[in-house]
C-alpha positions as CSV (number, residue, x, y, z in Angstrom):
1,M,-12.1,-4.2,-6.2
2,T,-9.6,-3.0,-8.7
3,Q,-10.4,0.6,-9.8
4,N,-10.1,2.3,-13.5
5,W,-7.0,4.3,-13.8
6,E,-7.3,8.1,-13.5
7,P,-5.1,11.2,-13.7
8,G,-4.5,13.0,-10.7
9,V,-4.5,10.0,-8.1
10,Q,-1.5,9.1,-6.0
11,Y,-0.7,5.3,-6.5
12,N,1.4,3.5,-4.2
13,L,3.0,0.0,-4.0
14,G,0.4,-2.8,-4.1
15,D,-2.0,-0.8,-6.3
16,S,-3.6,-2.4,-9.3
17,V,-5.8,-0.5,-11.9
18,E,-7.5,-1.4,-15.0
19,Y,-6.9,0.7,-18.3
20,H,-8.4,-0.1,-21.8
21,G,-9.3,-3.7,-21.0
22,K,-6.1,-4.6,-19.2
23,R,-5.0,-5.0,-15.6
24,Y,-1.8,-3.3,-14.5
25,N,0.2,-3.5,-11.3
26,I,2.2,-0.6,-9.9
27,I,6.1,-0.6,-10.5
28,Q,6.9,2.9,-9.0
29,P,4.7,4.9,-6.7
30,H,3.7,8.3,-8.2
31,R,0.9,10.7,-8.7
32,S,-0.6,10.1,-12.0
33,Q,-0.9,12.7,-15.0
34,G,-3.0,12.7,-18.0
35,D,-0.2,11.9,-20.3
36,W,1.2,9.0,-17.9
37,A,-1.4,6.3,-18.9
38,P,-0.3,2.9,-18.0
39,D,0.1,1.7,-21.5
40,R,2.5,4.6,-22.1
41,T,4.5,4.4,-19.0
42,P,6.4,1.0,-18.6
43,A,8.5,2.6,-16.0
44,L,5.5,3.0,-13.7
45,W,3.2,0.2,-14.6
46,G,3.6,-3.4,-15.5
47,V,0.8,-5.1,-17.5
48,V,-0.6,-8.3,-15.8
49,P,-0.8,-11.3,-18.3
50,Y,-4.6,-12.5,-18.4
51,H,-3.7,-16.0,-17.0
52,D,-2.4,-14.3,-13.8
53,C,-5.5,-12.2,-13.2
54,D,-8.0,-13.1,-10.6
55,D,-11.3,-15.0,-11.3
56,D,-13.4,-11.7,-10.7
57,Y,-11.5,-10.0,-13.4
58,K,-11.8,-12.9,-15.9
59,K,-15.4,-13.3,-15.2
60,K,-16.1,-9.6,-15.9
61,H,-14.2,-9.6,-19.0
62,H,-15.8,-12.8,-20.1
63,E,-19.2,-11.2,-19.6
64,A,-18.2,-8.0,-21.4
65,A,-16.9,-9.9,-24.3
66,H,-19.9,-12.2,-24.5
67,N,-22.3,-9.1,-24.6
68,E,-20.3,-7.4,-27.2
69,H,-19.7,-10.5,-29.3
70,P,-22.4,-12.9,-28.6
71,Q,-22.1,-16.4,-29.8
72,K,-23.6,-17.3,-33.1
73,P,-26.1,-19.9,-33.3
74,A,-24.6,-23.4,-33.7
75,T,-26.2,-23.9,-36.9
76,Q,-24.0,-21.0,-38.4
77,W,-20.6,-22.5,-37.3
78,I,-19.9,-25.9,-35.7
79,P,-16.3,-26.7,-34.5
80,P,-14.7,-29.6,-36.0
81,Q,-15.2,-32.9,-34.0
82,G,-13.0,-32.9,-30.9
83,Q,-12.1,-29.4,-31.0
84,Q,-13.5,-26.8,-28.7
85,Q,-14.2,-23.1,-29.3
86,Q,-12.2,-21.0,-27.0
87,P,-14.1,-18.1,-25.3
88,H,-13.2,-14.8,-26.7
89,A,-12.1,-13.6,-23.2
90,Q,-9.6,-16.4,-22.8
91,Q,-7.6,-15.1,-25.8
92,P,-4.4,-13.5,-24.8
93,I,-4.9,-9.6,-24.7
94,P,-2.4,-8.1,-27.3
95,A,0.1,-5.7,-26.1
96,P,-0.1,-2.2,-27.8
97,H,2.9,-3.3,-29.8
98,Q,3.8,-7.0,-30.7
99,T,7.4,-7.4,-29.5
100,V,9.9,-9.9,-30.9
101,P,12.1,-12.1,-28.6
102,I,15.4,-10.4,-27.7
103,S,18.0,-12.3,-25.7
104,Q,19.9,-11.0,-22.8
105,E,23.1,-11.2,-25.0
106,E,21.6,-9.1,-27.7
107,K,20.5,-6.5,-25.3
108,K,24.1,-5.8,-24.5
109,K,24.9,-5.1,-28.0
110,D,25.1,-1.6,-29.5
111,W,22.4,-0.8,-32.0
112,Y,25.2,-0.3,-34.8
113,D,26.4,-3.8,-34.1
114,L,23.2,-5.5,-35.2
115,S,22.9,-6.6,-38.7
116,D,20.6,-4.8,-41.2
117,D,18.3,-7.8,-41.3
118,R,17.8,-7.9,-37.5
119,K,17.4,-4.1,-37.3
120,K,14.6,-4.4,-39.7
121,E,13.1,-7.3,-37.8
122,L,13.1,-5.2,-34.7
123,E,11.6,-2.3,-36.3
124,V,8.7,-4.2,-37.8
125,G,8.0,-6.7,-35.1
126,G,8.1,-4.2,-32.4
127,G,11.3,-4.7,-30.8
128,L,11.7,-0.9,-30.3
129,A,8.2,-0.7,-28.7
130,A,9.3,-0.1,-24.9
131,G,11.7,2.5,-26.1
132,I,9.2,4.3,-28.1
133,A,6.8,4.2,-25.3
134,L,9.6,5.6,-23.0
135,L,9.8,8.6,-25.2
136,G,6.2,9.0,-25.3
137,A,6.2,9.2,-21.5
138,G,8.5,12.2,-21.6
139,F,11.9,10.6,-21.1
140,A,14.5,13.2,-22.2
141,A,16.5,12.6,-25.4
142,Y,19.4,15.0,-25.6
143,K,19.2,17.2,-28.8
144,H,16.9,14.5,-30.2
145,H,15.8,16.8,-32.9
146,E,19.2,17.0,-34.4
147,K,19.7,13.3,-34.8
148,S,19.4,11.2,-37.8
149,E,16.8,8.4,-38.0
150,E,19.3,5.8,-37.3
151,E,20.8,7.8,-34.3
152,K,17.4,7.9,-33.0
153,K,16.7,4.1,-33.3
154,A,20.1,3.6,-31.5
155,F,19.1,5.9,-28.6
156,I,15.7,4.1,-28.4
157,W,17.4,0.6,-28.4
158,G,19.8,1.6,-25.6
159,A,17.2,3.3,-23.5
160,Q,14.7,0.4,-23.6
161,N,17.4,-2.0,-22.8
162,W,18.3,0.1,-19.6
163,L,14.8,0.5,-18.7
164,Q,14.0,-3.2,-18.7
165,E,17.0,-4.0,-16.6
166,A,16.1,-1.3,-14.3
167,Q,12.4,-2.5,-14.0
168,Q,13.3,-6.1,-13.3
169,R,16.0,-4.8,-10.5
170,T,13.2,-2.6,-8.8
171,Q,10.5,-5.3,-8.9
172,E,13.1,-7.7,-7.3
173,F,14.1,-5.2,-4.6
174,Y,10.4,-4.6,-3.6
175,Q,9.4,-8.1,-3.8
176,S,12.4,-9.9,-2.2
177,G,14.4,-7.1,-0.4
178,P,18.0,-5.8,-0.9
179,R,20.6,-8.4,-1.9
180,S,23.6,-6.0,-1.4
181,P,24.3,-3.0,0.7
182,V,23.2,-0.6,-2.1
183,T,20.7,-1.1,-5.0
184,W,19.7,1.0,-8.0
185,I,15.9,1.1,-8.3
186,L,13.7,2.9,-10.9
187,V,11.9,6.3,-10.1
188,H,9.6,8.4,-12.1
189,G,9.4,12.2,-11.3
190,R,10.0,13.3,-7.8
191,E,8.7,10.2,-5.8
192,I,12.1,9.5,-4.3
193,P,11.9,6.4,-1.9
194,E,12.6,6.9,1.9
195,Q,15.6,4.4,1.5
196,A,17.5,6.5,-0.9
197,L,21.0,7.3,0.0
198,Q,21.7,11.1,0.5
199,G,24.6,12.3,-1.4
200,G,24.5,16.0,-0.6
201,E,22.7,19.1,0.6
202,A,21.5,22.2,-0.9
203,N,18.2,23.8,0.1
204,G,17.2,20.3,1.2
205,P,18.7,16.8,0.8
206,I,20.1,15.7,-2.7
207,Y,20.3,12.1,-3.5
208,I,22.2,10.0,-6.0
209,A,20.9,9.1,-9.4
210,R,21.8,7.8,-12.7
211,T,19.9,7.4,-16.1
212,Y,20.5,6.4,-19.7
213,H,21.9,9.2,-21.9
214,E,23.6,9.2,-25.3
215,G,24.6,5.6,-25.1
216,S,25.8,5.7,-21.5
217,I,24.5,5.3,-18.2
218,Q,25.5,8.8,-16.6
219,V,25.6,9.5,-12.9
220,G,24.1,12.6,-11.3
221,K,21.7,13.8,-8.5
222,C,18.0,13.9,-7.7
223,S,15.8,15.8,-5.2
224,R,12.2,16.4,-4.3
225,E,12.8,20.1,-5.1
226,F,14.1,19.6,-8.8
227,R,11.6,20.5,-11.5
228,K,11.6,16.8,-13.2
229,G,13.4,14.9,-10.3
230,A,16.9,14.3,-11.6
231,I,19.8,16.2,-13.1
232,I,22.9,14.8,-14.8
233,G,25.8,16.6,-16.3
234,Y,26.9,16.1,-19.8
235,G,29.1,18.2,-22.1
236,H,29.4,20.8,-19.3
237,D,25.6,21.3,-19.2
238,E,23.0,20.3,-16.8
239,I,20.2,18.0,-18.2
240,E,17.0,17.1,-16.3
241,Y,15.2,13.6,-16.4
242,D,12.1,12.5,-15.0
243,T,12.8,8.7,-15.5
244,Y,15.9,7.6,-13.6
245,E,17.3,5.3,-11.0
246,V,18.0,6.4,-7.4
247,L,20.6,4.7,-5.2
248,V,19.0,3.1,-2.0
249,G,20.6,1.1,0.8
250,D,22.1,1.1,4.1
251,N,24.5,3.8,5.0
252,R,26.4,1.4,7.2
253,G,27.7,-0.6,4.3
254,V,29.2,2.4,2.4
255,R,31.5,5.4,3.0
256,W,32.9,8.5,1.5
257,V,36.6,8.6,0.8
258,D,38.7,11.7,0.1
259,V,40.4,12.1,-3.4
260,N,42.5,14.8,-4.9
261,G,42.8,15.0,-8.7
262,K,43.0,12.0,-10.9
263,L,41.3,8.7,-9.4
264,N,43.6,5.7,-9.2
265,L,41.7,2.8,-7.7
266,G,44.6,0.5,-7.4
267,R,46.8,3.1,-5.7
268,Q,44.2,4.3,-3.4
269,G,42.9,0.8,-2.4
270,I,39.2,1.5,-2.5
271,R,36.3,-0.5,-3.9
272,P,33.8,2.0,-5.2
273,V,30.1,1.6,-5.7
274,E,29.3,0.6,-9.3
275,A,27.4,3.7,-10.9
276,G,27.3,3.9,-14.5
277,R,29.3,3.8,-17.7
278,E,30.4,5.9,-20.6
279,A,29.3,4.9,-24.1
280,D,32.8,3.3,-24.5
281,G,32.0,1.0,-21.5
282,T,34.4,3.0,-19.1
283,P,33.0,2.5,-15.5
284,L,31.7,5.7,-13.8
285,Y,31.5,6.3,-10.0
286,V,29.7,8.4,-7.6
287,A,31.4,11.7,-6.6
288,Q,30.6,14.3,-4.0
289,A,32.0,17.9,-3.7
290,Q,31.4,21.2,-2.1
291,V,30.2,23.6,-4.9
292,K,28.5,26.9,-4.9
293,G,27.8,26.7,-1.3
294,G,26.2,23.3,-1.2
295,T,27.3,19.7,-1.4
296,H,26.4,18.0,-4.7
297,C,27.2,14.7,-6.3
298,G,28.3,13.9,-9.7
299,K,30.5,11.4,-11.5
300,V,34.3,10.3,-11.8
301,S,36.1,7.8,-13.6
302,E,39.8,6.7,-13.9
303,K,40.0,8.3,-17.4
304,L,38.9,11.6,-16.1
305,D,41.4,14.0,-14.7
306,C,39.0,15.1,-11.7
307,A,35.4,14.6,-10.7
308,F,32.4,16.5,-12.8
309,I,29.8,17.8,-10.5
310,T,26.6,19.7,-11.4
311,A,25.6,22.9,-9.7
312,D,23.8,26.1,-10.6
313,G,23.0,25.0,-14.2
314,K,26.5,24.0,-15.3
315,E,28.7,20.7,-15.0
316,R,31.8,21.8,-13.2
317,E,35.3,20.2,-12.9
318,V,36.4,19.7,-9.3
319,D,39.8,18.6,-8.0
320,N,39.1,17.8,-4.3
321,Y,36.1,15.6,-4.1
322,R,34.8,12.3,-2.3
323,I,34.1,9.0,-3.8
324,L,31.4,6.6,-2.6
325,A,33.0,3.2,-1.7
326,Y,32.1,0.1,0.0
327,C,33.1,-0.3,3.6
């Protein structure tokens, strides 16, 4: 029997809960908190459409709806001939926010490339609902208080498009298994999966992470020892995130390649693991280096003069590093 959602419970793959009249299936294993309710954490829970729920759930909700809203006598209202009255419990359960259709091509666009009419439609129709829920679940927004309203909308738009892609990729991974040597899957908090690829060592293993940040997907690190789970470097600062992706896979399919100075993939003849992108679309790759007595991971690209690695509260420039590549 499906239990009601409660804070302070460890939920694992395969778990389902009910919350405020809806059923949710888990996406990412985690220990629940009071401010991580299923309707506010789309990174953790996926709502189950009513028609996909089992018969016991439908029967229970049909009976509850019947008791709360008993049918009126037929003398007060008779459906037109040939038309049947649909039971209240069979009506689609509305989401917290009504969303408008957004195509895959549109999701690839920058917020500022959308027309004013389309922006308004997305705002009024709930097209930014997932991003708003993400912020409500504690997703970090860098210097959010300094942004204009339009900048905040652009952040929400980009964050939710990244989130939805990450959710889909994670569901496919857990349902169908890996389709390549490595896969990025969604994580919340410090519940890092056992399949995570190690990217370093400093008072314990460090794994490879990435997350949406300032219109980009930045590469960093995660650990079960970090306060929120993940850390990225940006603008020479370390920034903590609790909603991010971690790289999982088979170590036999990848290798670390030594690099000195500026990265030149054509000259060095390697095929790096795709990791992230800058706001201008420049690809970012996973870098690893010895810093402050430990091995830490960060980012590198062909536009950067060196690798950028976070350690001890700062993002540091490192000339001698290794890049993660396919074998």
